[in-house]
N, C-alpha and C positions, 0 to 999 in steps of 0.2 A: 247300576244295573248291569249284570252279564248280559249281551246281547248277541254274542258269537253264536249262540246255539239257535238262535232264532232265524227264521227265512228272511231272506232279503228284497225277494219279489212281491208285488202285490197280489193280494188274493186272487187266486186261479182256481182252487179247488170247488166243484160242483157236487154237492151231495142230494141225491134224487130220495124224496120222502112221499110217499104216496102219489106218485104222477107229476110231482112238482121238484124242478128243479132249484134247490136253495145254494145261492152264490152264482146265477147267472145273470141275464140282464134283467130278469124280472124281480119285482118283490112278493114275497111270502107273508101271509097273515096266518096265524094261528091262535085259535081263541077256544075259550071253553071254561067251564068252572075250575077252581081251587081243585075242590073235591069231589069225585063224584058219588053223588048222595043216594040217586035211585034210578030206577028205568025212567021214570016220567020225567025227572028233572034233566037227566043228562039227552033224553031226546028233545024236550023241547029247548035247550041251550042248543044243541047241535043242530036243529031246523033251524033256529032262528041266526043262528051266525053264518051258517051257509047262506040263508036268503041275503045276508049282507054282504056277502062276499068273502067269508073267510075262507081260507083253502085247506088247511088242517084242524085236529081238534086237540085240546090240549084238556088233560083232567086227572087228578090224582086218584089212584087204585090204592097206593099205601102212603101213608102221610108222617113224615120226621117233623114232630110238634115239641114246642120247649117245652110245653108241660106235658107230662105223662098221662093226664086225665082229660086233655083235649083229644077231639075227634081222630082217630088213626087212619080212617079209613075203611073200605067195605073190604080191602083185600081179594082173595079169590071167589069169594061169593058173588062179585060183579061180574066176572068172565061172559059169561052166557049172555046175559042184556047188555054188554058194552059191545060184544060181536053183533047182536043183533041191531044197535043203534048206527053202529060203522057201516054194516051192510045197508040198513034201510036210506041213510043221507049219502052214500058212496064216498064216505070220508074216513080216513086214516087219523089212528090215534098216536099223540106222542105224551107219553106218562113216565114217571119217574120210577126207577128202582131204587130202593134202599139198601140193598143186601144182595151178594152175588147169587145167592140160592134161590132169589126170585126171577132170575134171567130165563132161565129154560121155564118155569113156570108160566110166566107172563109171555113169552117168544111169541105164541101165535095171535095175541089179543093187540099187540102196540106195532106199529110200523118204525118207530124211532125211539129209543131209550134216551130216558133224561136222567141225567145224573145233577142232583141237586146241590146248592149252594154249600151246604155241611158236608158233603160227600165228595167235594173237589180234591181232598187231601186222601181219601180212601183208595191207595193205590192197588190195593187187591181186588179191589171192586173195578178200577179203571183197567187193571191188567185182563180180567175176565171178559169185559166189554170188547177187548181188543182182540179177543179169537172169535167174536161173533160179526157175523155178515149184514146185519141191521145197522143203521146210523145212530150216532151218539149225539146227544146236544149235551154239550159239557157247561155247565153254570158257572161263572165265578164266584170263588170263597167270598164271604163278605167282607173280608179282610186281607185278601189274597192280592199280592203285586200281580202285575201283568205278565211278569216274567215265570212266576210259581203258575199262575193259569196256563200259559202256553206249555210248559213242562209237564202240568199235568196232561194236556191234550197229549203230549208226545208217549205217554204210556199208554194209550188207545192205538196210536197209530203206529207205534214200535211194534205192537201184538200182532199188526197184520192188516187192522181195520181203518182206512185212511179217510172213511166216512165220518167225520166229526165236524159238529158245528159248533163254534164259541157261542156262548150267550154272556150277554153283560147284564146283570139284573141289581146293579148298585151294591155300592161298598159302605162299610161303617164308617162313619166319620165324627168329628165333634159336634156336626149340626144334628138338633133332635126335633125340628120342625117337621121334617117327613120321615119315613120309616128308614130310610136309606139314604145316599147320595147317588143320582145316576153319572156314571163315569163316561161320558161321551169323548172324552179323551183316548180312553181304552179303547172302544169301537175304532176310531180313526188309526191308532196305533196300529191295531189287530190287524185291521185290513190291508196296512201298508207294509207292515213287517211280518206277516205269516201269508201262508197260502190256503188259510181256511176261511169259509164265510162265517160272518158275525151277525147273530141278530141281537136284539134288544128286548127285555120283559121291564117294560114302564111300571107294571103293576107293584112286583114287588121292589121296583126301585124307590117309590113314592109312597107308595101305601094310604093313598086318599084319592078316591073315586075322581072327584073333580078335576085331578092334576095329570090323571094316566094321559087321555086322549094329546095333549099338550107335549107331552114327553115322546109320544109315538111319532108326533110330527118331526120334533126335532133330530128323533133318531131316524127317520127317514131322510131328512135334509142332510144328515151328516153322512149319510152312506150304507147305513145298515142294509142287510140284505133281508130284513124282514123284522116283524114283531112277534112276541108271543102275550096276548093278554087275557085277565081272566074275567069271565062273564057269566052272570048268573040271572037266571028270570026274576028274582025277588033275594036280591041281595042282603036285604034284613032277616032273611030266614036261613042263610048259608050256615054251614056246621065249620066254616072254617075262612078266614079271610073276606067276610063280607064288605068291611070298610072300603077295601080298594076293587072289588068287583064292579063291572059296569054293568048297568041293565041291558036288555036287547036293544033299547031304542038308544041309549047310550052309543052303543056299538055300533048300531046303523049310522047315527050322525058321525061318528068318528071316521068311518069308512067312507062316507063321502067326501068329507074334508081330507082324509088322508090321500086320496086320488088326487085332488089337486095340488097337493104336496109335491107328489110322486111326478106328476106330468110338468112341475115347475123344473124338478132336477132331472127329467128325461129316464125315469126309471118306472115304467109301467106295472100296474099290479097284474098278476096271472089272470088270465082270463078264462082259459079252458084248461080240464085236468087232461092229463095225457093217458091215463088210464083209470078205469074204475074198478074198484075191488069187486 
Protein backbone atom coordinates (compact mmCIF):
# COMPACT_ATOMS: atom_id res chain seq x y z
CA UNK A 1 0.00 0.00 0.00
CA UNK A 2 1.23 3.49 -0.84
CA UNK A 3 0.95 5.48 2.35
CA UNK A 4 2.97 8.56 1.52
CA UNK A 5 -0.14 10.62 0.65
CA UNK A 6 -1.80 9.88 3.99
CA UNK A 7 -1.56 12.04 7.07
CA UNK A 8 0.84 10.78 9.72
CA UNK A 9 -0.59 12.51 12.77
CA UNK A 10 -3.49 11.14 14.87
CA UNK A 11 -7.04 12.28 14.10
CA UNK A 12 -7.35 15.96 14.96
CA UNK A 13 -10.12 17.33 12.75
CA UNK A 14 -13.34 18.19 14.56
CA UNK A 15 -16.48 18.35 12.45
CA UNK A 16 -19.51 20.20 13.79
CA UNK A 17 -22.86 18.63 12.91
CA UNK A 18 -26.05 20.02 14.39
CA UNK A 19 -24.26 21.45 17.42
CA UNK A 20 -22.21 18.33 18.14
CA UNK A 21 -18.47 18.04 17.68
CA UNK A 22 -17.56 14.77 15.97
CA UNK A 23 -13.92 13.95 16.54
CA UNK A 24 -13.64 15.72 19.85
CA UNK A 25 -13.44 14.20 23.30
CA UNK A 26 -17.05 13.00 23.31
CA UNK A 27 -18.83 10.17 21.49
CA UNK A 28 -21.66 10.81 19.03
CA UNK A 29 -24.61 8.54 18.26
CA UNK A 30 -26.60 8.94 15.05
CA UNK A 31 -29.79 6.89 14.82
CA UNK A 32 -32.91 6.53 12.74
CA UNK A 33 -34.56 4.46 10.02
CA UNK A 34 -32.86 3.14 6.92
CA UNK A 35 -35.60 4.83 4.89
CA UNK A 36 -37.88 7.67 5.86
CA UNK A 37 -41.23 6.10 5.06
CA UNK A 38 -43.83 8.56 6.40
CA UNK A 39 -44.27 11.49 8.76
CA UNK A 40 -45.64 9.26 11.54
CA UNK A 41 -42.84 6.68 11.22
CA UNK A 42 -40.10 9.30 11.17
CA UNK A 43 -41.53 11.31 14.07
CA UNK A 44 -42.04 8.22 16.24
CA UNK A 45 -38.50 7.07 15.54
CA UNK A 46 -36.98 10.51 16.12
CA UNK A 47 -38.72 10.99 19.45
CA UNK A 48 -37.79 7.48 20.54
CA UNK A 49 -34.08 7.68 19.73
CA UNK A 50 -33.79 11.15 21.22
CA UNK A 51 -35.36 9.94 24.47
CA UNK A 52 -32.69 7.23 24.64
CA UNK A 53 -29.83 9.65 24.08
CA UNK A 54 -29.22 9.85 20.31
CA UNK A 55 -27.67 13.09 19.16
CA UNK A 56 -28.43 13.19 15.44
CA UNK A 57 -30.96 11.58 13.11
CA UNK A 58 -30.26 9.37 10.13
CA UNK A 59 -32.79 8.51 7.46
CA UNK A 60 -32.78 7.81 3.75
CA UNK A 61 -34.60 10.22 1.44
CA UNK A 62 -33.29 8.55 -1.71
CA UNK A 63 -32.17 4.93 -1.54
CA UNK A 64 -29.77 3.11 -3.82
CA UNK A 65 -31.08 -0.45 -3.92
CA UNK A 66 -29.67 -3.55 -5.55
CA UNK A 67 -33.08 -4.31 -7.07
CA UNK A 68 -34.71 -1.64 -9.20
CA UNK A 69 -38.08 -2.91 -7.93
CA UNK A 70 -37.22 -2.24 -4.26
CA UNK A 71 -38.35 0.89 -2.39
CA UNK A 72 -36.25 3.82 -3.64
CA UNK A 73 -37.23 6.40 -1.02
CA UNK A 74 -39.82 9.20 -0.93
CA UNK A 75 -37.54 11.81 -2.48
CA UNK A 76 -38.53 15.47 -2.42
CA UNK A 77 -42.13 14.69 -1.44
CA UNK A 78 -40.85 14.14 2.10
CA UNK A 79 -38.97 17.43 2.54
CA UNK A 80 -41.71 19.37 4.31
CA UNK A 81 -42.49 16.75 6.94
CA UNK A 82 -38.79 16.00 7.50
CA UNK A 83 -38.22 19.67 8.33
CA UNK A 84 -41.21 19.55 10.67
CA UNK A 85 -39.87 16.50 12.52
CA UNK A 86 -36.40 18.00 12.87
CA UNK A 87 -37.87 21.24 14.21
CA UNK A 88 -40.17 19.46 16.66
CA UNK A 89 -37.41 17.25 18.06
CA UNK A 90 -34.57 19.79 17.82
CA UNK A 91 -32.47 17.22 15.97
CA UNK A 92 -30.49 17.50 12.73
CA UNK A 93 -30.54 15.01 9.87
CA UNK A 94 -27.73 13.07 8.22
CA UNK A 95 -28.92 11.70 4.88
CA UNK A 96 -27.48 10.26 1.70
CA UNK A 97 -27.25 12.05 -1.61
CA UNK A 98 -26.93 9.65 -4.53
CA UNK A 99 -26.53 12.19 -7.32
CA UNK A 100 -24.82 15.59 -7.52
CA UNK A 101 -28.10 17.11 -8.70
CA UNK A 102 -29.67 16.33 -5.34
CA UNK A 103 -27.25 18.47 -3.34
CA UNK A 104 -28.90 21.82 -4.00
CA UNK A 105 -32.36 20.31 -3.79
CA UNK A 106 -31.85 18.86 -0.29
CA UNK A 107 -29.42 21.47 1.05
CA UNK A 108 -31.90 23.06 3.47
CA UNK A 109 -33.19 19.70 4.70
CA UNK A 110 -30.01 17.98 5.88
CA UNK A 111 -27.22 19.09 8.18
CA UNK A 112 -24.71 16.53 6.90
CA UNK A 113 -24.49 14.85 3.52
CA UNK A 114 -23.83 11.11 3.47
CA UNK A 115 -22.03 9.37 0.63
CA UNK A 116 -23.01 5.72 0.53
CA UNK A 117 -20.73 2.77 -0.07
CA UNK A 118 -21.70 2.46 -3.74
CA UNK A 119 -20.78 6.10 -4.37
CA UNK A 120 -17.40 6.21 -2.66
CA UNK A 121 -15.80 6.02 -6.11
CA UNK A 122 -18.20 8.57 -7.63
CA UNK A 123 -15.58 11.26 -7.93
CA UNK A 124 -17.89 13.72 -9.70
CA UNK A 125 -20.20 13.62 -6.69
CA UNK A 126 -17.27 13.96 -4.28
CA UNK A 127 -15.95 16.99 -6.16
CA UNK A 128 -19.35 18.67 -5.92
CA UNK A 129 -19.49 17.98 -2.18
CA UNK A 130 -16.02 19.47 -1.88
CA UNK A 131 -17.50 22.81 -2.93
CA UNK A 132 -20.18 22.72 -0.21
CA UNK A 133 -19.99 24.19 3.27
CA UNK A 134 -21.87 21.40 5.02
CA UNK A 135 -20.15 18.30 6.45
CA UNK A 136 -19.87 15.07 4.50
CA UNK A 137 -19.93 11.54 5.92
CA UNK A 138 -18.01 9.30 3.54
CA UNK A 139 -18.78 5.59 3.83
CA UNK A 140 -16.12 3.12 2.82
CA UNK A 141 -16.81 1.18 -0.35
CA UNK A 142 -17.72 -2.44 0.33
CA UNK A 143 -14.55 -3.63 -1.44
CA UNK A 144 -12.35 -0.56 -1.00
CA UNK A 145 -8.85 -0.52 0.40
CA UNK A 146 -8.23 1.90 3.25
CA UNK A 147 -5.96 3.86 0.93
CA UNK A 148 -8.77 4.19 -1.65
CA UNK A 149 -11.16 5.36 1.07
CA UNK A 150 -8.74 8.02 2.27
CA UNK A 151 -7.98 9.17 -1.28
CA UNK A 152 -11.72 9.45 -1.95
CA UNK A 153 -11.94 11.77 1.07
CA UNK A 154 -9.22 13.91 -0.49
CA UNK A 155 -11.49 14.67 -3.44
CA UNK A 156 -13.73 16.45 -0.93
CA UNK A 157 -11.07 18.13 1.21
CA UNK A 158 -9.04 19.23 -1.82
CA UNK A 159 -12.17 20.90 -3.15
CA UNK A 160 -12.24 23.21 -0.15
CA UNK A 161 -14.46 21.33 2.30
CA UNK A 162 -12.41 20.03 5.27
CA UNK A 163 -15.47 18.77 7.13
CA UNK A 164 -15.28 15.09 6.26
CA UNK A 165 -16.19 12.19 8.56
CA UNK A 166 -15.02 8.72 7.57
CA UNK A 167 -17.50 5.90 8.15
CA UNK A 168 -16.50 2.23 8.28
CA UNK A 169 -19.56 0.13 7.36
CA UNK A 170 -18.12 -3.32 6.77
CA UNK A 171 -16.44 -4.79 3.72
CA UNK A 172 -17.18 -7.78 1.51
CA UNK A 173 -15.07 -10.81 2.39
CA UNK A 174 -15.32 -14.58 1.86
CA UNK A 175 -17.45 -14.81 5.04
CA UNK A 176 -21.19 -15.14 4.40
CA UNK A 177 -22.54 -15.62 7.92
CA UNK A 178 -23.09 -11.86 8.18
CA UNK A 179 -23.98 -9.22 5.62
CA UNK A 180 -20.44 -7.78 5.61
CA UNK A 181 -17.33 -7.97 7.81
CA UNK A 182 -16.76 -5.03 10.14
CA UNK A 183 -13.15 -3.93 9.77
CA UNK A 184 -12.11 -2.41 13.08
CA UNK A 185 -8.52 -2.54 11.82
CA UNK A 186 -9.55 0.22 9.41
CA UNK A 187 -11.02 2.32 12.21
CA UNK A 188 -7.85 2.20 14.29
CA UNK A 189 -5.63 2.69 11.24
CA UNK A 190 -7.60 5.69 9.97
CA UNK A 191 -7.58 7.27 13.43
CA UNK A 192 -3.80 6.90 13.60
CA UNK A 193 -2.95 7.85 10.03
CA UNK A 194 -5.41 10.57 9.01
CA UNK A 195 -6.61 13.74 10.66
CA UNK A 196 -10.29 12.89 10.07
CA UNK A 197 -12.86 11.66 12.61
CA UNK A 198 -14.03 8.08 12.11
CA UNK A 199 -17.41 6.59 12.95
CA UNK A 200 -18.80 3.08 12.51
CA UNK A 201 -22.03 1.76 11.01
CA UNK A 202 -22.59 -1.61 12.74
CA UNK A 203 -26.02 -2.06 11.13
CA UNK A 204 -24.74 -2.41 7.56
CA UNK A 205 -21.63 -4.18 8.77
CA UNK A 206 -23.46 -7.16 10.19
CA UNK A 207 -27.02 -7.03 8.84
CA UNK A 208 -28.38 -8.95 11.85
CA UNK A 209 -30.30 -7.02 14.51
CA UNK A 210 -29.13 -9.07 17.50
CA UNK A 211 -25.46 -8.48 16.67
CA UNK A 212 -25.57 -4.72 16.09
CA UNK A 213 -25.17 -3.61 19.74
CA UNK A 214 -22.08 -5.78 20.31
CA UNK A 215 -20.37 -4.26 17.28
CA UNK A 216 -21.29 -0.77 18.48
CA UNK A 217 -19.60 -1.55 21.81
CA UNK A 218 -16.53 -2.87 20.00
CA UNK A 219 -16.35 0.27 17.87
CA UNK A 220 -16.47 2.45 20.96
CA UNK A 221 -13.74 0.43 22.66
CA UNK A 222 -11.58 0.62 19.52
CA UNK A 223 -11.61 4.41 19.59
CA UNK A 224 -14.26 5.33 17.03
CA UNK A 225 -15.71 8.83 17.35
CA UNK A 226 -19.29 7.62 17.09
CA UNK A 227 -21.74 5.15 15.59
CA UNK A 228 -24.60 5.41 13.14
CA UNK A 229 -27.29 2.78 13.66
CA UNK A 230 -30.60 1.92 12.07
CA UNK A 231 -33.69 2.03 14.27
CA UNK A 232 -37.32 1.39 13.34
CA UNK A 233 -40.39 1.26 15.61
CA UNK A 234 -41.55 -1.94 13.89
CA UNK A 235 -38.71 -3.50 11.89
CA UNK A 236 -40.94 -6.22 10.44
CA UNK A 237 -42.83 -3.46 8.60
CA UNK A 238 -39.72 -1.62 7.34
CA UNK A 239 -39.54 -0.94 3.62
CA UNK A 240 -35.78 -1.49 3.64
CA UNK A 241 -33.23 -3.28 5.85
CA UNK A 242 -35.70 -4.37 8.52
CA UNK A 243 -33.55 -7.36 9.49
CA UNK A 244 -30.80 -5.11 10.81
CA UNK A 245 -32.89 -2.34 12.35
CA UNK A 246 -33.04 -2.12 16.14
CA UNK A 247 -36.39 -1.62 17.81
CA UNK A 248 -36.76 1.45 20.01
CA UNK A 249 -36.45 -0.82 23.05
CA UNK A 250 -33.31 -2.45 21.61
CA UNK A 251 -31.80 0.98 21.05
CA UNK A 252 -32.57 2.12 24.58
CA UNK A 253 -30.86 -0.97 26.01
CA UNK A 254 -27.87 -0.49 23.70
CA UNK A 255 -27.42 3.12 24.78
CA UNK A 256 -27.36 2.22 28.46
CA UNK A 257 -24.69 -0.43 27.92
CA UNK A 258 -22.75 1.72 25.47
CA UNK A 259 -22.38 4.42 28.09
CA UNK A 260 -20.73 1.93 30.43
CA UNK A 261 -18.24 0.94 27.74
CA UNK A 262 -17.46 4.58 27.04
CA UNK A 263 -16.96 5.30 30.73
CA UNK A 264 -14.38 2.51 30.84
CA UNK A 265 -12.38 4.08 27.99
CA UNK A 266 -12.91 7.62 29.31
CA UNK A 267 -14.89 8.72 26.25
CA UNK A 268 -18.22 10.16 27.45
CA UNK A 269 -21.36 10.53 25.39
CA UNK A 270 -22.37 14.05 24.44
CA UNK A 271 -24.86 15.20 27.05
CA UNK A 272 -26.15 18.54 25.86
CA UNK A 273 -26.63 20.05 22.46
CA UNK A 274 -24.60 23.16 21.79
CA UNK A 275 -27.33 24.81 19.79
CA UNK A 276 -30.88 23.90 18.84
CA UNK A 277 -32.15 24.47 15.34
